[in-house]
C-alpha angles and dihedrals in degrees: 000000000000132000094265094050091048091049091051095046092048093058103273096271114178127350121340107263123253122269115276114264097011116130100163110101091222090058095049098111133105107235123161149082125282122196113197127212092268093055098255113144123219132187112221120209126168113258093013127094112249110280116220113224105216102150118123087235108038125188132156136189132031112348093019095132092050092047093047091053091054091048090053088054091055103265120144120244096264093050091047091055092046088052092052095048100079091049101047120052093208093054110084133181094256099111123179116178125201126186117211115202115199 
């Protein structure tokens, strides 16, 4: 197990722990997605309680609002990210998709 998994399983007391292997103070934040055993998806941010993503069209990070609007209009994930890129400076064209099968 890792620090984040232990933190989750022990009831999420205190701040989410820092990412594994990060020494740089700027990088000391827990950011990511967690999928529990029941298939619920949570966004993890340091200093914030886990946020369950239960929208029909979920997106997180820079460009999320733009991407979510394209998803609602029927676009696939890759097209939604491409749509967000010109409007959000932190959304680049480097897209890596991962499918998670529960």
